[in-house]
PDB file of N, CA, C and O in Angstrom:
ATOM      1  N   MET A   1     112.086 102.200  78.453  1.00  0.00           N
ATOM      2  CA  MET A   1     110.921 102.974  78.846  1.00  0.00           C
ATOM      3  C   MET A   1     109.783 102.750  77.876  1.00  0.00           C
ATOM      4  O   MET A   1     109.901 103.277  76.769  1.00  0.00           O
ATOM      5  N   GLY A   2     108.740 102.072  78.125  1.00  0.00           N
ATOM      6  CA  GLY A   2     107.515 102.022  77.345  1.00  0.00           C
ATOM      7  C   GLY A   2     107.645 101.563  75.908  1.00  0.00           C
ATOM      8  O   GLY A   2     108.743 101.297  75.418  1.00  0.00           O
ATOM      9  N   ARG A   3     106.536 101.477  75.258  1.00  0.00           N
ATOM     10  CA  ARG A   3     106.437 100.963  73.902  1.00  0.00           C
ATOM     11  C   ARG A   3     106.399 102.080  72.883  1.00  0.00           C
ATOM     12  O   ARG A   3     106.154 103.238  73.223  1.00  0.00           O
ATOM     13  N   ASP A   4     106.644 101.725  71.620  1.00  0.00           N
ATOM     14  CA  ASP A   4     106.612 102.637  70.483  1.00  0.00           C
ATOM     15  C   ASP A   4     105.212 103.218  70.322  1.00  0.00           C
ATOM     16  O   ASP A   4     104.225 102.488  70.414  1.00  0.00           O
ATOM     17  N   THR A   5     105.116 104.510  70.084  1.00  0.00           N
ATOM     18  CA  THR A   5     103.806 105.156  69.954  1.00  0.00           C
ATOM     19  C   THR A   5     103.291 105.138  68.526  1.00  0.00           C
ATOM     20  O   THR A   5     102.239 105.720  68.261  1.00  0.00           O
ATOM     21  N   THR A   6     103.990 104.490  67.583  1.00  0.00           N
ATOM     22  CA  THR A   6     103.503 104.444  66.215  1.00  0.00           C
ATOM     23  C   THR A   6     102.309 103.513  66.078  1.00  0.00           C
ATOM     24  O   THR A   6     101.540 103.632  65.124  1.00  0.00           O
ATOM     25  N   GLN A   7     102.146 102.588  67.017  1.00  0.00           N
ATOM     26  CA  GLN A   7     100.976 101.726  66.980  1.00  0.00           C
ATOM     27  C   GLN A   7      99.783 102.449  67.601  1.00  0.00           C
ATOM     28  O   GLN A   7      99.951 103.386  68.381  1.00  0.00           O
ATOM     29  N   HIS A   8      98.593 102.009  67.251  1.00  0.00           N
ATOM     30  CA  HIS A   8      97.389 102.623  67.806  1.00  0.00           C
ATOM     31  C   HIS A   8      97.120 102.028  69.187  1.00  0.00           C
ATOM     32  O   HIS A   8      96.768 100.854  69.299  1.00  0.00           O
ATOM     33  N   ILE A   9      97.281 102.819  70.219  1.00  0.00           N
ATOM     34  CA  ILE A   9      97.072 102.378  71.594  1.00  0.00           C
ATOM     35  C   ILE A   9      95.775 102.999  72.094  1.00  0.00           C
ATOM     36  O   ILE A   9      95.582 104.213  72.033  1.00  0.00           O
ATOM     37  N   TYR A  10      94.882 102.130  72.595  1.00  0.00           N
ATOM     38  CA  TYR A  10      93.582 102.616  73.037  1.00  0.00           C
ATOM     39  C   TYR A  10      93.148 101.902  74.313  1.00  0.00           C
ATOM     40  O   TYR A  10      93.619 100.804  74.607  1.00  0.00           O
ATOM     41  N   ASN A  11      92.264 102.519  75.055  1.00  0.00           N
ATOM     42  CA  ASN A  11      91.749 101.979  76.299  1.00  0.00           C
ATOM     43  C   ASN A  11      90.970 100.697  76.022  1.00  0.00           C
ATOM     44  O   ASN A  11      90.077 100.677  75.175  1.00  0.00           O
ATOM     45  N   GLY A  12      91.308  99.643  76.729  1.00  0.00           N
ATOM     46  CA  GLY A  12      90.630  98.366  76.578  1.00  0.00           C
ATOM     47  C   GLY A  12      91.259  97.431  75.560  1.00  0.00           C
ATOM     48  O   GLY A  12      90.769  96.322  75.347  1.00  0.00           O
ATOM     49  N   MET A  13      92.333  97.866  74.934  1.00  0.00           N
ATOM     50  CA  MET A  13      92.992  97.010  73.946  1.00  0.00           C
ATOM     51  C   MET A  13      93.578  95.779  74.635  1.00  0.00           C
ATOM     52  O   MET A  13      93.864  95.832  75.831  1.00  0.00           O
ATOM     53  N   PRO A  14      93.764  94.672  73.914  1.00  0.00           N
ATOM     54  CA  PRO A  14      94.384  93.505  74.524  1.00  0.00           C
ATOM     55  C   PRO A  14      95.810  93.831  74.994  1.00  0.00           C
ATOM     56  O   PRO A  14      96.615  94.360  74.228  1.00  0.00           O
ATOM     57  N   SER A  15      96.105  93.520  76.221  1.00  0.00           N
ATOM     58  CA  SER A  15      97.421  93.820  76.795  1.00  0.00           C
ATOM     59  C   SER A  15      98.547  93.203  76.001  1.00  0.00           C
ATOM     60  O   SER A  15      99.627  93.787  75.907  1.00  0.00           O
ATOM     61  N   ARG A  16      98.320  92.032  75.426  1.00  0.00           N
ATOM     62  CA  ARG A  16      99.379  91.344  74.675  1.00  0.00           C
ATOM     63  C   ARG A  16      99.873  92.180  73.503  1.00  0.00           C
ATOM     64  O   ARG A  16     101.011  92.015  73.064  1.00  0.00           O
ATOM     65  N   GLU A  17      99.024  93.088  72.984  1.00  0.00           N
ATOM     66  CA  GLU A  17      99.427  93.948  71.873  1.00  0.00           C
ATOM     67  C   GLU A  17     100.456  94.997  72.297  1.00  0.00           C
ATOM     68  O   GLU A  17     101.101  95.612  71.447  1.00  0.00           O
ATOM     69  N   LEU A  18     100.611  95.201  73.596  1.00  0.00           N
ATOM     70  CA  LEU A  18     101.624  96.121  74.111  1.00  0.00           C
ATOM     71  C   LEU A  18     102.948  95.413  74.368  1.00  0.00           C
ATOM     72  O   LEU A  18     103.932  96.055  74.735  1.00  0.00           O
ATOM     73  N   GLY A  19     102.981  94.117  74.180  1.00  0.00           N
ATOM     74  CA  GLY A  19     104.194  93.340  74.390  1.00  0.00           C
ATOM     75  C   GLY A  19     104.285  92.804  75.806  1.00  0.00           C
ATOM     76  O   GLY A  19     103.469  93.131  76.667  1.00  0.00           O
ATOM     77  N   SER A  20     105.284  91.983  76.027  1.00  0.00           N
ATOM     78  CA  SER A  20     105.452  91.368  77.343  1.00  0.00           C
ATOM     79  C   SER A  20     106.530  92.052  78.179  1.00  0.00           C
ATOM     80  O   SER A  20     106.614  91.813  79.383  1.00  0.00           O
ATOM     81  N   GLU A  21     107.349  92.891  77.566  1.00  0.00           N
ATOM     82  CA  GLU A  21     108.408  93.583  78.304  1.00  0.00           C
ATOM     83  C   GLU A  21     107.952  94.975  78.731  1.00  0.00           C
ATOM     84  O   GLU A  21     107.173  95.627  78.036  1.00  0.00           O
ATOM     85  N   GLY A  22     108.446  95.414  79.875  1.00  0.00           N
ATOM     86  CA  GLY A  22     108.145  96.760  80.350  1.00  0.00           C
ATOM     87  C   GLY A  22     107.054  96.823  81.401  1.00  0.00           C
ATOM     88  O   GLY A  22     106.797  97.893  81.952  1.00  0.00           O
ATOM     89  N   TRP A  23     106.404  95.703  81.694  1.00  0.00           N
ATOM     90  CA  TRP A  23     105.374  95.669  82.733  1.00  0.00           C
ATOM     91  C   TRP A  23     106.046  95.553  84.100  1.00  0.00           C
ATOM     92  O   TRP A  23     107.014  94.809  84.258  1.00  0.00           O
ATOM     93  N   HIS A  24     105.534  96.289  85.081  1.00  0.00           N
ATOM     94  CA  HIS A  24     106.066  96.272  86.447  1.00  0.00           C
ATOM     95  C   HIS A  24     104.932  96.007  87.419  1.00  0.00           C
ATOM     96  O   HIS A  24     103.779  96.346  87.150  1.00  0.00           O
ATOM     97  N   LYS A  25     105.264  95.400  88.546  1.00  0.00           N
ATOM     98  CA  LYS A  25     104.287  95.113  89.599  1.00  0.00           C
ATOM     99  C   LYS A  25     104.604  95.974  90.817  1.00  0.00           C
ATOM    100  O   LYS A  25     105.135  95.471  91.807  1.00  0.00           O
ATOM    101  N   PRO A  26     104.285  97.261  90.755  1.00  0.00           N
ATOM    102  CA  PRO A  26     104.637  98.136  91.878  1.00  0.00           C
ATOM    103  C   PRO A  26     103.811  97.895  93.133  1.00  0.00           C
ATOM    104  O   PRO A  26     104.195  98.338  94.215  1.00  0.00           O
ATOM    105  N   TRP A  27     102.686  97.204  93.008  1.00  0.00           N
ATOM    106  CA  TRP A  27     101.801  97.024  94.156  1.00  0.00           C
ATOM    107  C   TRP A  27     101.606  95.567  94.503  1.00  0.00           C
ATOM    108  O   TRP A  27     100.550  95.193  95.012  1.00  0.00           O
ATOM    109  N   SER A  28     102.608  94.727  94.239  1.00  0.00           N
ATOM    110  CA  SER A  28     102.481  93.297  94.519  1.00  0.00           C
ATOM    111  C   SER A  28     102.382  93.067  96.023  1.00  0.00           C
ATOM    112  O   SER A  28     103.038  93.746  96.813  1.00  0.00           O
ATOM    113  N   GLY A  29     101.571  92.123  96.395  1.00  0.00           N
ATOM    114  CA  GLY A  29     101.385  91.840  97.808  1.00  0.00           C
ATOM    115  C   GLY A  29     101.318  90.350  98.064  1.00  0.00           C
ATOM    116  O   GLY A  29     101.704  89.552  97.210  1.00  0.00           O
ATOM    117  N   PRO A  30     100.829  89.966  99.241  1.00  0.00           N
ATOM    118  CA  PRO A  30     100.795  88.560  99.645  1.00  0.00           C
ATOM    119  C   PRO A  30      99.578  87.814  99.094  1.00  0.00           C
ATOM    120  O   PRO A  30      99.028  86.948  99.775  1.00  0.00           O
ATOM    121  N   ASN A  31      99.157  88.132  97.886  1.00  0.00           N
ATOM    122  CA  ASN A  31      97.944  87.530  97.331  1.00  0.00           C
ATOM    123  C   ASN A  31      98.251  86.488  96.258  1.00  0.00           C
ATOM    124  O   ASN A  31      97.461  86.306  95.331  1.00  0.00           O
ATOM    125  N   GLY A  32      99.375  85.812  96.373  1.00  0.00           N
ATOM    126  CA  GLY A  32      99.732  84.774  95.426  1.00  0.00           C
ATOM    127  C   GLY A  32     100.233  85.293  94.092  1.00  0.00           C
ATOM    128  O   GLY A  32     100.234  84.558  93.105  1.00  0.00           O
ATOM    129  N   GLY A  33     100.655  86.533  94.046  1.00  0.00           N
ATOM    130  CA  GLY A  33     101.195  87.086  92.811  1.00  0.00           C
ATOM    131  C   GLY A  33     100.168  87.755  91.918  1.00  0.00           C
ATOM    132  O   GLY A  33     100.537  88.340  90.901  1.00  0.00           O
ATOM    133  N   ASN A  34      98.891  87.687  92.265  1.00  0.00           N
ATOM    134  CA  ASN A  34      97.869  88.368  91.480  1.00  0.00           C
ATOM    135  C   ASN A  34      97.823  89.826  91.897  1.00  0.00           C
ATOM    136  O   ASN A  34      97.482  90.146  93.036  1.00  0.00           O
ATOM    137  N   CYS A  35      98.164  90.698  90.979  1.00  0.00           N
ATOM    138  CA  CYS A  35      98.224  92.104  91.333  1.00  0.00           C
ATOM    139  C   CYS A  35      98.090  92.960  90.079  1.00  0.00           C
ATOM    140  O   CYS A  35      97.905  92.448  88.975  1.00  0.00           O
ATOM    141  N   LEU A  36      98.183  94.213  90.263  1.00  0.00           N
ATOM    142  CA  LEU A  36      98.124  95.187  89.187  1.00  0.00           C
ATOM    143  C   LEU A  36      99.514  95.372  88.591  1.00  0.00           C
ATOM    144  O   LEU A  36     100.497  95.494  89.322  1.00  0.00           O
ATOM    145  N   GLU A  37      99.595  95.393  87.265  1.00  0.00           N
ATOM    146  CA  GLU A  37     100.853  95.669  86.589  1.00  0.00           C
ATOM    147  C   GLU A  37     100.716  96.975  85.824  1.00  0.00           C
ATOM    148  O   GLU A  37      99.644  97.296  85.311  1.00  0.00           O
ATOM    149  N   ALA A  38     101.807  97.721  85.751  1.00  0.00           N
ATOM    150  CA  ALA A  38     101.809  99.017  85.071  1.00  0.00           C
ATOM    151  C   ALA A  38     102.944  99.078  84.065  1.00  0.00           C
ATOM    152  O   ALA A  38     104.009  98.493  84.261  1.00  0.00           O
ATOM    153  N   MET A  39     102.689  99.808  82.974  1.00  0.00           N
ATOM    154  CA  MET A  39     103.715 100.036  81.953  1.00  0.00           C
ATOM    155  C   MET A  39     103.632 101.490  81.526  1.00  0.00           C
ATOM    156  O   MET A  39     102.554 101.997  81.217  1.00  0.00           O
ATOM    157  N   LYS A  40     104.775 102.154  81.512  1.00  0.00           N
ATOM    158  CA  LYS A  40     104.825 103.525  81.001  1.00  0.00           C
ATOM    159  C   LYS A  40     105.021 103.457  79.495  1.00  0.00           C
ATOM    160  O   LYS A  40     105.985 102.857  79.019  1.00  0.00           O
ATOM    161  N   LEU A  41     104.121 104.062  78.749  1.00  0.00           N
ATOM    162  CA  LEU A  41     104.171 104.045  77.296  1.00  0.00           C
ATOM    163  C   LEU A  41     105.080 105.151  76.785  1.00  0.00           C
ATOM    164  O   LEU A  41     105.371 106.100  77.513  1.00  0.00           O
ATOM    165  N   GLY A  42     105.522 105.040  75.564  1.00  0.00           N
ATOM    166  CA  GLY A  42     106.449 105.990  74.974  1.00  0.00           C
ATOM    167  C   GLY A  42     105.943 107.415  74.934  1.00  0.00           C
ATOM    168  O   GLY A  42     106.738 108.355  74.928  1.00  0.00           O
ATOM    169  N   ASP A  43     104.615 107.593  74.908  1.00  0.00           N
ATOM    170  CA  ASP A  43     104.051 108.943  74.856  1.00  0.00           C
ATOM    171  C   ASP A  43     103.713 109.487  76.237  1.00  0.00           C
ATOM    172  O   ASP A  43     103.089 110.542  76.352  1.00  0.00           O
ATOM    173  N   GLY A  44     104.127 108.760  77.308  1.00  0.00           N
ATOM    174  CA  GLY A  44     103.913 109.230  78.670  1.00  0.00           C
ATOM    175  C   GLY A  44     102.676 108.666  79.343  1.00  0.00           C
ATOM    176  O   GLY A  44     102.550 108.744  80.565  1.00  0.00           O
ATOM    177  N   ARG A  45     101.752 108.094  78.561  1.00  0.00           N
ATOM    178  CA  ARG A  45     100.577 107.480  79.177  1.00  0.00           C
ATOM    179  C   ARG A  45     100.985 106.221  79.932  1.00  0.00           C
ATOM    180  O   ARG A  45     102.085 105.701  79.747  1.00  0.00           O
ATOM    181  N   ILE A  46     100.079 105.738  80.788  1.00  0.00           N
ATOM    182  CA  ILE A  46     100.318 104.564  81.607  1.00  0.00           C
ATOM    183  C   ILE A  46      99.277 103.513  81.268  1.00  0.00           C
ATOM    184  O   ILE A  46      98.082 103.803  81.210  1.00  0.00           O
ATOM    185  N   ALA A  47      99.739 102.288  81.044  1.00  0.00           N
ATOM    186  CA  ALA A  47      98.840 101.148  80.823  1.00  0.00           C
ATOM    187  C   ALA A  47      98.814 100.326  82.100  1.00  0.00           C
ATOM    188  O   ALA A  47      99.855 100.095  82.715  1.00  0.00           O
ATOM    189  N   LEU A  48      97.627  99.883  82.501  1.00  0.00           N
ATOM    190  CA  LEU A  48      97.452  99.011  83.660  1.00  0.00           C
ATOM    191  C   LEU A  48      96.775  97.734  83.195  1.00  0.00           C
ATOM    192  O   LEU A  48      95.922  97.762  82.307  1.00  0.00           O
ATOM    193  N   ARG A  49      97.159  96.606  83.801  1.00  0.00           N
ATOM    194  CA  ARG A  49      96.502  95.334  83.519  1.00  0.00           C
ATOM    195  C   ARG A  49      96.535  94.465  84.758  1.00  0.00           C
ATOM    196  O   ARG A  49      97.308  94.722  85.681  1.00  0.00           O
ATOM    197  N   GLN A  50      95.706  93.445  84.783  1.00  0.00           N
ATOM    198  CA  GLN A  50      95.672  92.480  85.867  1.00  0.00           C
ATOM    199  C   GLN A  50      96.741  91.431  85.595  1.00  0.00           C
ATOM    200  O   GLN A  50      96.757  90.844  84.513  1.00  0.00           O
ATOM    201  N   SER A  51      97.625  91.183  86.539  1.00  0.00           N
ATOM    202  CA  SER A  51      98.760  90.277  86.301  1.00  0.00           C
ATOM    203  C   SER A  51      98.326  88.845  86.020  1.00  0.00           C
ATOM    204  O   SER A  51      99.015  88.132  85.290  1.00  0.00           O
ATOM    205  N   ASN A  52      97.201  88.407  86.581  1.00  0.00           N
ATOM    206  CA  ASN A  52      96.781  87.029  86.336  1.00  0.00           C
ATOM    207  C   ASN A  52      96.006  86.884  85.020  1.00  0.00           C
ATOM    208  O   ASN A  52      95.529  85.796  84.696  1.00  0.00           O
ATOM    209  N   ASP A  53      95.883  87.979  84.265  1.00  0.00           N
ATOM    210  CA  ASP A  53      95.230  87.951  82.951  1.00  0.00           C
ATOM    211  C   ASP A  53      96.045  88.803  81.977  1.00  0.00           C
ATOM    212  O   ASP A  53      95.555  89.827  81.499  1.00  0.00           O
ATOM    213  N   PRO A  54      97.291  88.392  81.673  1.00  0.00           N
ATOM    214  CA  PRO A  54      98.158  89.224  80.840  1.00  0.00           C
ATOM    215  C   PRO A  54      97.662  89.424  79.409  1.00  0.00           C
ATOM    216  O   PRO A  54      98.157  90.302  78.702  1.00  0.00           O
ATOM    217  N   ASP A  55      96.696  88.626  78.978  1.00  0.00           N
ATOM    218  CA  ASP A  55      96.112  88.819  77.650  1.00  0.00           C
ATOM    219  C   ASP A  55      94.825  89.631  77.719  1.00  0.00           C
ATOM    220  O   ASP A  55      94.232  89.940  76.685  1.00  0.00           O
ATOM    221  N   GLY A  56      94.391  89.979  78.923  1.00  0.00           N
ATOM    222  CA  GLY A  56      93.164  90.742  79.105  1.00  0.00           C
ATOM    223  C   GLY A  56      93.332  92.191  78.693  1.00  0.00           C
ATOM    224  O   GLY A  56      94.368  92.561  78.142  1.00  0.00           O
ATOM    225  N   PRO A  57      92.333  93.012  78.951  1.00  0.00           N
ATOM    226  CA  PRO A  57      92.369  94.407  78.510  1.00  0.00           C
ATOM    227  C   PRO A  57      93.368  95.259  79.282  1.00  0.00           C
ATOM    228  O   PRO A  57      93.612  95.050  80.470  1.00  0.00           O
ATOM    229  N   ALA A  58      93.932  96.216  78.575  1.00  0.00           N
ATOM    230  CA  ALA A  58      94.797  97.220  79.189  1.00  0.00           C
ATOM    231  C   ALA A  58      93.986  98.496  79.359  1.00  0.00           C
ATOM    232  O   ALA A  58      93.313  98.940  78.429  1.00  0.00           O
ATOM    233  N   LEU A  59      94.050  99.069  80.522  1.00  0.00           N
ATOM    234  CA  LEU A  59      93.412 100.364  80.771  1.00  0.00           C
ATOM    235  C   LEU A  59      94.485 101.429  80.602  1.00  0.00           C
ATOM    236  O   LEU A  59      95.544 101.354  81.226  1.00  0.00           O
ATOM    237  N   ILE A  60      94.215 102.412  79.766  1.00  0.00           N
ATOM    238  CA  ILE A  60      95.210 103.426  79.416  1.00  0.00           C
ATOM    239  C   ILE A  60      94.832 104.752  80.075  1.00  0.00           C
ATOM    240  O   ILE A  60      93.713 105.239  79.909  1.00  0.00           O
ATOM    241  N   TYR A  61      95.769 105.328  80.820  1.00  0.00           N
ATOM    242  CA  TYR A  61      95.539 106.590  81.523  1.00  0.00           C
ATOM    243  C   TYR A  61      96.613 107.597  81.138  1.00  0.00           C
ATOM    244  O   TYR A  61      97.758 107.231  80.872  1.00  0.00           O
ATOM    245  N   ASP A  62      96.231 108.867  81.111  1.00  0.00           N
ATOM    246  CA  ASP A  62      97.249 109.885  80.852  1.00  0.00           C
ATOM    247  C   ASP A  62      97.936 110.226  82.171  1.00  0.00           C
ATOM    248  O   ASP A  62      97.409 109.914  83.239  1.00  0.00           O
ATOM    249  N   PRO A  63      99.102 110.860  82.109  1.00  0.00           N
ATOM    250  CA  PRO A  63      99.868 111.139  83.334  1.00  0.00           C
ATOM    251  C   PRO A  63      99.085 111.927  84.381  1.00  0.00           C
ATOM    252  O   PRO A  63      99.243 111.681  85.577  1.00  0.00           O
ATOM    253  N   ALA A  64      98.253 112.857  83.958  1.00  0.00           N
ATOM    254  CA  ALA A  64      97.484 113.649  84.927  1.00  0.00           C
ATOM    255  C   ALA A  64      96.494 112.770  85.695  1.00  0.00           C
ATOM    256  O   ALA A  64      96.303 112.963  86.896  1.00  0.00           O
ATOM    257  N   GLU A  65      95.867 111.812  85.020  1.00  0.00           N
ATOM    258  CA  GLU A  65      94.926 110.917  85.694  1.00  0.00           C
ATOM    259  C   GLU A  65      95.627 110.053  86.727  1.00  0.00           C
ATOM    260  O   GLU A  65      95.114 109.862  87.830  1.00  0.00           O
ATOM    261  N   ILE A  66      96.789 109.532  86.384  1.00  0.00           N
ATOM    262  CA  ILE A  66      97.554 108.713  87.326  1.00  0.00           C
ATOM    263  C   ILE A  66      98.013 109.564  88.506  1.00  0.00           C
ATOM    264  O   ILE A  66      97.957 109.122  89.653  1.00  0.00           O
ATOM    265  N   ASP A  67      98.461 110.773  88.227  1.00  0.00           N
ATOM    266  CA  ASP A  67      98.908 111.680  89.285  1.00  0.00           C
ATOM    267  C   ASP A  67      97.771 111.964  90.272  1.00  0.00           C
ATOM    268  O   ASP A  67      97.969 111.908  91.485  1.00  0.00           O
ATOM    269  N   ILE A  68      96.596 112.264  89.752  1.00  0.00           N
ATOM    270  CA  ILE A  68      95.442 112.550  90.614  1.00  0.00           C
ATOM    271  C   ILE A  68      95.093 111.337  91.462  1.00  0.00           C
ATOM    272  O   ILE A  68      94.815 111.470  92.654  1.00  0.00           O
ATOM    273  N   PHE A  69      95.106 110.149  90.851  1.00  0.00           N
ATOM    274  CA  PHE A  69      94.770 108.945  91.596  1.00  0.00           C
ATOM    275  C   PHE A  69      95.783 108.675  92.707  1.00  0.00           C
ATOM    276  O   PHE A  69      95.399 108.436  93.852  1.00  0.00           O
ATOM    277  N   ILE A  70      97.062 108.711  92.378  1.00  0.00           N
ATOM    278  CA  ILE A  70      98.095 108.407  93.380  1.00  0.00           C
ATOM    279  C   ILE A  70      98.076 109.430  94.508  1.00  0.00           C
ATOM    280  O   ILE A  70      98.162 109.058  95.679  1.00  0.00           O
ATOM    281  N   ARG A  71      97.964 110.717  94.173  1.00  0.00           N
ATOM    282  CA  ARG A  71      97.910 111.740  95.230  1.00  0.00           C
ATOM    283  C   ARG A  71      96.676 111.559  96.113  1.00  0.00           C
ATOM    284  O   ARG A  71      96.754 111.706  97.333  1.00  0.00           O
ATOM    285  N   GLY A  72      95.541 111.240  95.497  1.00  0.00           N
ATOM    286  CA  GLY A  72      94.321 111.002  96.267  1.00  0.00           C
ATOM    287  C   GLY A  72      94.448 109.778  97.160  1.00  0.00           C
ATOM    288  O   GLY A  72      94.009 109.798  98.310  1.00  0.00           O
ATOM    289  N   ALA A  73      95.042 108.717  96.640  1.00  0.00           N
ATOM    290  CA  ALA A  73      95.229 107.505  97.439  1.00  0.00           C
ATOM    291  C   ALA A  73      96.134 107.789  98.630  1.00  0.00           C
ATOM    292  O   ALA A  73      95.885 107.296  99.730  1.00  0.00           O
ATOM    293  N   LYS A  74      97.181 108.578  98.419  1.00  0.00           N
ATOM    294  CA  LYS A  74      98.079 108.937  99.516  1.00  0.00           C
ATOM    295  C   LYS A  74      97.361 109.749 100.587  1.00  0.00           C
ATOM    296  O   LYS A  74      97.708 109.666 101.765  1.00  0.00           O
ATOM    297  N   ARG A  75      96.364 110.531 100.187  1.00  0.00           N
ATOM    298  CA  ARG A  75      95.578 111.329 101.152  1.00  0.00           C
ATOM    299  C   ARG A  75      94.481 110.505 101.819  1.00  0.00           C
ATOM    300  O   ARG A  75      93.774 111.004 102.695  1.00  0.00           O
ATOM    301  N   GLY A  76      94.334 109.226 101.401  1.00  0.00           N
ATOM    302  CA  GLY A  76      93.315 108.379 102.002  1.00  0.00           C
ATOM    303  C   GLY A  76      91.977 108.381 101.277  1.00  0.00           C
ATOM    304  O   GLY A  76      91.018 107.778 101.756  1.00  0.00           O
ATOM    305  N   GLU A  77      91.897 109.045 100.137  1.00  0.00           N
ATOM    306  CA  GLU A  77      90.623 109.159  99.421  1.00  0.00           C
ATOM    307  C   GLU A  77      90.152 107.844  98.794  1.00  0.00           C
ATOM    308  O   GLU A  77      89.000 107.740  98.376  1.00  0.00           O
ATOM    309  N   ALA A  78      91.024 106.849  98.726  1.00  0.00           N
ATOM    310  CA  ALA A  78      90.635 105.550  98.173  1.00  0.00           C
ATOM    311  C   ALA A  78      90.490 104.499  99.272  1.00  0.00           C
ATOM    312  O   ALA A  78      90.297 103.320  98.973  1.00  0.00           O
ATOM    313  N   ASP A  79      90.578 104.904 100.524  1.00  0.00           N
ATOM    314  CA  ASP A  79      90.488 103.932 101.629  1.00  0.00           C
ATOM    315  C   ASP A  79      89.163 103.184 101.630  1.00  0.00           C
ATOM    316  O   ASP A  79      89.103 102.063 102.135  1.00  0.00           O
ATOM    317  N   PHE A  80      88.115 103.757 101.088  1.00  0.00           N
ATOM    318  CA  PHE A  80      86.827 103.077 101.048  1.00  0.00           C
ATOM    319  C   PHE A  80      86.910 101.774 100.252  1.00  0.00           C
ATOM    320  O   PHE A  80      86.077 100.886 100.434  1.00  0.00           O
ATOM    321  N   LEU A  81      87.901 101.651  99.377  1.00  0.00           N
ATOM    322  CA  LEU A  81      88.083 100.428  98.587  1.00  0.00           C
ATOM    323  C   LEU A  81      88.567  99.272  99.461  1.00  0.00           C
ATOM    324  O   LEU A  81      88.450  98.110  99.071  1.00  0.00           O
ATOM    325  N   LEU A  82      89.103  99.579 100.628  1.00  0.00           N
ATOM    326  CA  LEU A  82      89.655  98.566 101.520  1.00  0.00           C
ATOM    327  C   LEU A  82      88.687  98.132 102.604  1.00  0.00           C
ATOM    328  O   LEU A  82      88.972  97.176 103.324  1.00  0.00           O
ATOM    329  N   THR A  83      87.564  98.797 102.742  1.00  0.00           N
ATOM    330  CA  THR A  83      86.610  98.472 103.800  1.00  0.00           C
ATOM    331  C   THR A  83      85.603  97.442 103.287  1.00  0.00           C
ATOM    332  O   THR A  83      85.304  97.380 102.094  1.00  0.00           O
ATOM    333  N   HIS A  84      85.102  96.656 104.198  1.00  0.00           N
ATOM    334  CA  HIS A  84      84.095  95.637 103.870  1.00  0.00           C
ATOM    335  C   HIS A  84      82.727  96.174 104.249  1.00  0.00           C
ATOM    336  O   HIS A  84      82.542  96.779 105.305  1.00  0.00           O
ATOM    337  N   GLY A  85      81.780  95.936 103.363  1.00  0.00           N
ATOM    338  CA  GLY A  85      80.400  96.281 103.682  1.00  0.00           C
ATOM    339  C   GLY A  85      80.045  97.601 103.300  1.00  0.00           C
ATOM    340  O   GLY A  85      78.907  98.020 103.512  1.00  0.00           O
TER     341      GLY A  85
END
């Protein structure tokens, strides 16, 4: 489960500093493997990164932020992200 919290973890840090193990692709689709990867950190926060840029920045969210996003997406509140124009 997640990485050690003794290191300084911050929003936008290089993903490689979180290590290569523990990343999951819960939303992988038919887009050639390019998708969002998530890692649960030892302190309960969630790190997200782009799978085709594993050395790029990690976005760090607390559990409440992830909960709000997922519940909203399930209610259709993020459907505007899927529409064109």
